[in-house]
N, C-alpha and C positions, 0 to 999 in steps of 0.2 A: 162649902165652908168658906167664910170671908178670910181674905189674906190678912195674916198678923203683921202689922206695920212696925217698922223700926225706924231710926233715925236716918237710915240710908235710903229710904223710900220717899225721896223728897217730891217727886212728881205726883205719886199717888196721894201723899198727904196734901199737897197743894190743891188738888182737885177736891178733896173731901173738905178742906177748909173754905173753899169758895162756895161750896154747897151749904155747909153748916153756918157760915157767917157772911151771907151775901151783902150785908150792910157795911162791911168793914173794907177800908182801903188797905191792902196788905203792907203798902210801903209806909203807912202811918202807925203801924202796930209795933210797939216796943218788943224786943226779944224776950223780955220777962213775961209779957202778955202771950206772945207767940208760943213760948215754951208751955204756958199753961193751957192754951187751946189745943196744942198737939197732944199733950198727955191726956187730955180729956176726951179724945176720940175713942169711941167704943173698941175700934180694931187695933188701937195702938198698944203694943205689948213690950216695948223696949224699956229698958232701965231709964227712968227719968234723969238720972245723974250722968248718963253717957252723952248727952247733948254738948255740942260745942258751938262756937260762934259760927264757924264755917257751915255746920249743918243747918243751923237755923238760918243762915243767909240763904242756903240753896233752897230750903223750904219756902221761905219768904219769896224768893224769885219764881219759883214754880207756881206759888199761889197767885202771884202778880201776873204771870203769863197766862194762866188760867182765867183770870178776870178779864184781861185783854181780849182773849179769844172769845169770850162770851159776850163782851160789850161791843166788840168791833168786827167780829166775824160774822 
């Protein structure tokens, strides 16, 4: 059974976003769009209203780190 993701799972969400949206530069994604991308993930089960700027920033940085790992590693 897949893990049910919450806003606290920044690293897992970042990995999934890099797989689902390989064409996007995470650092150019607005937080409103990032929020939409996260809640559209099939395994995301948290309350969409519980996001914060800090949680979105952590997800964005995890996504960016995953992109760097894939492109420079």
